[in-house]
C-alpha positions in Angstrom: -3.7 -4.8 -22.1 -0.5 -2.8 -21.4 2.5 -3.9 -19.4 1.4 -2.1 -16.2 -2.1 -3.7 -16.4 -0.6 -7.1 -16.9 1.7 -6.6 -13.9 -1.2 -5.5 -11.7 -3.2 -8.5 -12.8 -0.3 -10.8 -12.0 0.1 -9.3 -8.5 -3.6 -9.6 -7.8 -3.6 -13.2 -9.0 -0.6 -14.1 -6.8 -2.3 -12.5 -3.8 -5.5 -14.4 -4.4 -3.6 -17.7 -4.7 -1.6 -17.0 -1.6 -4.9 -16.0 0.2 -6.5 -19.3 -0.8 -3.6 -21.3 0.4 -3.5 -19.6 3.8 -7.3 -19.6 4.3 -7.8 -23.2 3.2 -4.8 -24.4 5.4 -6.2 -22.7 8.5 -9.7 -24.2 8.0 -8.6 -27.7 7.0 -5.8 -28.3 9.4 -7.0 -26.4 12.5 -10.7 -25.4 12.5 -12.4 -28.3 10.7 -10.8 -31.2 12.7 -11.8 -29.4 15.9 -15.4 -28.7 14.8 -14.9 -25.0 15.1 -17.6 -23.4 13.0 -15.9 -20.1 12.8 -18.6 -18.4 10.7 -19.7 -17.8 7.1 -20.4 -20.6 4.7 -17.2 -22.2 5.9 -18.7 -22.5 9.4 -22.0 -23.8 8.1 -20.1 -26.4 6.0 -18.1 -27.5 9.1 -21.3 -28.0 11.0 -22.9 -30.0 8.3 -19.8 -32.0 7.7 -19.6 -32.9 11.4 -23.3 -33.8 11.5 -23.0 -36.1 8.6 -20.0 -37.9 9.9 -17.5 -36.2 7.6 -18.9 -38.1 4.6 -19.1 -35.2 2.1 -16.1 -33.0 3.0 -16.1 -29.3 4.0 -14.5 -28.2 0.7 -17.3 -29.8 -1.4 -20.0 -28.5 0.9 -18.7 -24.9 0.6 -18.9 -25.3 -3.2 -22.4 -26.7 -3.1 -23.8 -24.1 -0.7 -22.3 -21.3 -2.8 -24.2 -22.1 -6.0 -27.5 -20.3 -5.1 -25.5 -17.5 -3.5 -23.6 -17.0 -6.8 -26.9 -16.8 -8.6 -27.9 -13.9 -6.3 -24.5 -12.3 -6.8 -24.8 -12.5 -10.5 -28.2 -10.7 -10.4 -27.3 -7.9 -7.9 -23.5 -7.5 -8.0 -22.2 -8.4 -11.4 -20.6 -11.0 -13.6 -17.0 -10.2 -12.9 -17.3 -10.4 -9.1 -19.1 -13.7 -9.3 -16.6 -15.2 -11.8 -13.6 -14.2 -9.7 -15.3 -15.4 -6.6 -16.2 -18.7 -8.3 -12.5 -19.2 -9.2 -11.5 -18.5 -5.6 -14.1 -20.9 -4.1 -13.1 -23.6 -6.6 -9.4 -23.2 -5.7 -9.8 -22.9 -1.9 -12.3 -25.8 -1.8 -10.0 -28.0 -3.8 -7.1 -27.1 -1.5 -9.2 -27.9 1.6 -9.8 -31.4 0.3 -6.1 -31.7 -0.4 -5.1 -30.5 3.0 -7.7 -32.9 4.5 -5.5 -35.8 3.3 -2.7 -34.5 5.5 -4.8 -34.1 8.6 -4.5 -37.8 9.8 -0.7 -37.4 9.8 -0.7 -34.1 11.7 0.1 -34.0 15.5 -2.9 -33.2 17.7 -2.8 -29.6 19.0 -4.6 -28.0 21.9 -8.0 -26.5 21.1 -7.0 -23.0 22.1 -3.9 -23.2 19.9 -6.0 -24.5 17.1 -8.5 -21.6 17.6 -5.8 -18.9 17.6 -3.7 -20.3 14.7 -6.7 -21.4 12.6 -8.5 -18.0 13.2 -5.3 -16.1 12.3 -4.8 -18.1 9.0 -8.5 -17.9 8.2 -8.6 -14.1 8.7 -5.3 -13.4 7.1 -6.0 -15.4 4.0 -9.5 -14.0 3.6 -8.1 -10.5 4.0 -5.7 -11.0 1.2 -8.5 -12.2 -1.1 -10.7 -9.3 -0.2 -7.9 -6.8 -0.9 -8.0 -7.8 -4.6 -11.8 -7.1 -4.8 -12.6 -10.9 -4.9 -14.2 -13.0 -2.2 -14.8 -16.6 -1.2 -18.4 -16.3 -2.1 -21.0 -17.4 0.5 -21.8 -14.8 3.1 -19.2 -12.6 1.5 -21.8 -12.0 -1.2 -24.4 -11.1 1.5 -21.8 -8.8 3.1 -21.2 -7.1 -0.3 -24.9 -6.5 -0.8 -25.2 -5.0 2.7 -22.2 -2.8 2.1 -23.8 -1.5 -1.1 -26.8 -0.4 0.9 -25.0 0.7 4.2 -21.6 1.9 3.0 -20.6 3.2 6.4 -20.6 -0.2 8.0 -17.2 -2.0 7.8 -16.9 -5.4 6.2 -15.4 -6.9 9.4 -18.4 -5.8 11.5 -20.9 -7.4 9.2 -18.9 -10.6 9.0 -18.6 -10.8 12.7 -22.4 -10.4 13.2 -23.1 -13.2 10.7 -20.4 -15.3 12.4 -22.1 -14.8 15.8 -25.3 -16.3 14.5 -23.5 -19.3 13.1 -21.5 -19.9 16.3 -24.7 -19.7 18.3 -26.1 -22.4 16.0 -23.0 -24.5 16.5 -23.6 -24.5 20.3 -27.2 -25.7 19.7 -25.8 -28.6 17.6 -22.8 -29.6 19.7 -24.0 -28.6 23.2 -20.3 -28.0 24.2 -19.6 -24.8 26.1 -15.8 -25.2 25.9 -16.1 -25.6 22.1 -18.3 -22.5 22.0 -15.7 -20.5 23.9 -12.7 -21.6 21.8 -14.7 -20.9 18.6 -15.4 -17.4 19.9 -11.6 -17.0 20.4 -11.0 -18.1 16.8 -13.6 -15.5 15.6 -12.0 -12.7 17.5 -8.6 -13.6 16.1 -10.1 -13.9 12.7 -11.7 -10.4 12.9 -8.5 -8.8 14.1 -6.3 -10.4 11.3 -9.0 -9.9 8.7 -9.3 -6.1 9.4 -5.5 -5.7 9.8 -4.7 -7.3 6.4 -7.7 -5.8 4.6 -7.3 -2.2 5.9 -3.8 -2.1 7.3 -2.0 -1.3 4.1 -4.4 1.6 3.4 -4.4 3.2 6.9 -2.1 6.1 7.7 -1.7 9.0 10.1 -3.4 12.3 9.3 -1.3 15.1 10.7 -2.1 18.8 11.1 0.8 21.1 12.0 0.0 24.6 13.1 3.0 26.9 12.8 4.2 30.3 11.4 4.4 31.0 7.7 8.2 31.2 7.7 8.6 27.8 9.5 5.8 26.2 7.5 7.9 26.4 4.4 10.9 25.0 6.1 8.8 22.1 7.5 7.3 21.4 4.0 10.7 21.4 2.4 11.9 18.9 5.0 8.9 16.7 4.4 9.4 16.7 0.6 13.2 16.2 0.7 13.6 13.9 3.7 10.4 11.9 3.5 9.1 12.4 0.0 5.8 13.3 1.5 3.5 15.9 0.0 1.4 18.4 2.1 -1.3 21.0 1.8 -0.8 24.5 3.3 -3.8 26.4 4.6 -4.1 29.8 6.2 -5.3 30.0 9.8 -5.9 32.4 12.7 -5.6 31.9 16.4 -9.0 32.3 18.0 -7.6 33.8 21.3 -4.5 35.7 20.1 -5.8 36.7 16.6 -2.3 35.9 15.2 -2.0 34.6 11.7 -1.1 30.9 11.5 -0.2 28.5 8.8 -1.7 25.0 8.9 0.1 22.1 7.2 -2.0 19.0 6.5 -0.5 15.7 5.4 -1.0 12.0 5.4 1.8 9.6 6.1 2.2 5.8 6.6 2.5 4.8 10.2 6.1 3.8 9.9 7.0 7.2 8.5 5.3 9.2 11.2 8.3 9.1 13.7 10.5 10.7 11.1 7.8 13.3 10.4 8.0 14.3 14.1 11.7 14.7 13.8 11.3 17.1 10.9 8.7 19.2 12.8 10.9 19.3 15.9 13.9 20.3 13.8 12.3 23.3 12.3 9.7 24.3 14.9 9.8 22.7 18.3 6.9 24.9 19.4 4.6 23.8 16.6 1.1 22.6 17.6 0.5 19.2 16.1 -2.7 17.2 15.9 -2.5 13.6 14.9 -5.3 11.1 14.1 -5.7 7.8 12.3 -6.9 7.7 8.7 -8.5 4.4 8.0 -8.6 4.7 4.2 -6.9 7.1 1.8 -7.6 7.5 -1.9 -5.1 9.2 -4.2 -1.5 9.1 -5.3 0.6 6.8 -3.1 -2.5 5.1 -1.7 -5.6 3.5 -3.2 -6.9 4.7 -6.6 -10.2 6.7 -6.6 -11.9 3.9 -8.5 -10.9 1.2 -6.1 -13.7 -1.0 -4.8 -15.0 0.0 -1.3 -14.2 -2.7 1.3 
């Protein structure tokens, strides 16, 4: 293993550990004490733990429920994914039990605050774990199998659908409408943070700049020198006027886009610019082509 590979492995490991800490803290401190079954195997474990009078522990239940799911994952997904997920589940489950020792000493918080903070930590931590290609097992394995079959469906949508079923089950168990509503809030917050962390770093703005050939070269020079952004130049022709046009296509991070606008205005204030969001980009400066689909 070369130096770069070791560094990447170290970064991924650090991200997984951080994700486990954040995820387990949100569940153990905010969701579990308030009986908020926010979805997935975590939600199922919270339900069972509450029904059994907190005798087993949510962390241990997550580990137990995952065993048959890991067997399925081993058959249909692969050894490496299951082994990394097993490590994540072991670490996060142990951390949950550890955080559980702190719960009696924590001040009581309002249910809505617990739902928002717990959902945010749950989603953010899980997003960090998923970005490395790992998972927390459980319904993540089911999600992975669905994604293999239906690649156009985003991970967050599948997770939210599974979570809806589990939350409905929690209402049947608790018969508490207020709890159902605050749990729904936690799931919405979870989904937003999960998708933001999982896809946010790979999203960008896709920009088409339609200009003249002379000004196109000035704009491209400005993009390369001022922003260090590459571009693709294409020939075009106006449908109405019939005039020859030059189309510049480039992808930039969202925080760079305002500076790109400044470059375009500087060299051609009359340029026609089309801007859209690019959810995922593969290639230099973004995700490698062989990166796992999320």
